[in-house]
C-alpha positions as CSV (number, residue, x, y, z in Angstrom):
1,M,145.1,156.0,102.2
2,G,148.7,156.4,101.4
3,M,151.6,154.3,100.4
4,F,155.0,153.5,102.3
5,A,158.3,153.6,100.0
6,H,157.8,149.8,100.0
7,G,154.3,149.6,98.7
8,A,152.4,148.9,101.6
9,A,149.3,150.6,102.7
10,Y,148.9,152.7,105.6
11,A,145.9,155.0,106.9
12,S,147.1,158.4,107.3
13,I,145.9,161.2,109.6
14,T,146.0,165.3,109.4
15,V,148.1,167.0,112.5
16,F,149.2,170.6,112.5
17,I,153.1,170.8,112.9
18,N,154.0,174.3,113.2
19,G,150.8,175.3,112.2
20,V,150.7,173.7,108.8
21,A,148.3,170.6,108.2
22,T,150.4,167.8,107.8
23,E,149.4,164.1,106.5
24,V,151.6,161.4,108.7
25,P,151.0,157.6,109.2
26,R,148.9,156.5,111.9
27,G,150.9,154.5,114.5
28,P,154.8,154.9,115.0
29,I,156.5,157.5,113.4
30,D,160.3,157.7,112.4
31,L,160.9,161.0,113.3
32,R,164.4,161.0,112.5
33,S,163.7,160.1,108.7
34,M,160.7,162.3,108.5
35,F,162.5,165.5,109.9
36,G,166.2,164.8,110.7
37,Q,168.2,163.8,113.7
38,D,168.4,167.2,115.7
39,V,164.5,167.9,116.1
40,M,162.1,167.0,118.8
41,L,158.1,167.0,118.6
42,V,156.3,169.0,121.4
43,H,152.6,168.8,122.0
44,S,150.8,172.3,121.8
45,T,150.3,171.9,125.7
46,G,154.0,172.1,126.3
47,G,154.8,168.0,126.7
48,L,157.9,166.5,124.8
49,L,156.9,163.5,122.8
50,P,159.2,161.0,123.6
51,V,161.7,159.1,121.0
52,N,163.5,155.6,121.4
53,E,167.0,155.6,120.8
54,Y,166.3,154.8,116.9
55,G,164.2,158.0,116.6
56,I,160.9,156.2,116.5
57,L,158.1,158.4,118.4
58,M,157.2,156.5,121.5
59,Q,153.3,157.4,121.3
60,N,151.1,158.2,118.5
61,L,150.3,161.3,117.2
62,Q,146.4,162.2,117.6
63,M,144.4,163.4,114.6
64,G,143.5,167.2,114.7
65,E,146.2,167.7,117.3
66,S,149.0,170.8,117.1
67,Y,152.6,170.1,117.6
68,F,155.8,172.2,117.4
69,L,158.9,170.6,115.7
70,V,161.6,172.1,117.5
71,S,165.7,172.0,117.4
72,I,167.3,169.8,120.1
73,A,170.1,172.6,120.4
74,I,167.3,175.0,121.6
75,L,165.9,172.5,124.4
76,V,169.6,171.6,125.5
77,R,170.0,175.2,125.8
78,T,167.0,176.2,128.0
79,S,166.6,172.9,129.9
80,I,169.4,174.4,132.4
81,D,166.5,176.4,133.7
82,H,164.3,173.1,134.1
83,R,161.7,174.9,131.5
84,L,161.7,176.2,128.1
85,T,160.4,179.7,128.1
86,V,160.0,181.6,124.5
87,A,161.5,179.7,121.9
88,E,161.4,180.4,117.9
89,H,161.4,177.7,115.1
90,D,160.6,178.3,111.8
91,R,159.0,182.0,112.8
92,C,156.6,180.1,115.2
93,Y,156.5,181.4,118.6
94,F,155.3,179.0,121.7
95,R,155.4,178.9,125.5
96,I,156.2,176.0,127.4
97,H,155.6,175.6,131.5
């Protein structure tokens, strides 16, 4: 059990982000405040996790699942081909089809 900055209790889950076990709150996550404005999360199956205009993830992360934190610049540059082939972010390689 962890705590928000304002003292409200929340349940946390463990996920793997770029291969590192990371504890995150269960439920909606503010991706911008956690990781910065220019990043997205990609599930290990290749699916982008949608965010709203405020940087809040629109779907919950799942306990034990693997995700990759990638720079939006990588996604924009490669989206011209409508697919991301091989990208590097923090020494982590992955393939999206």
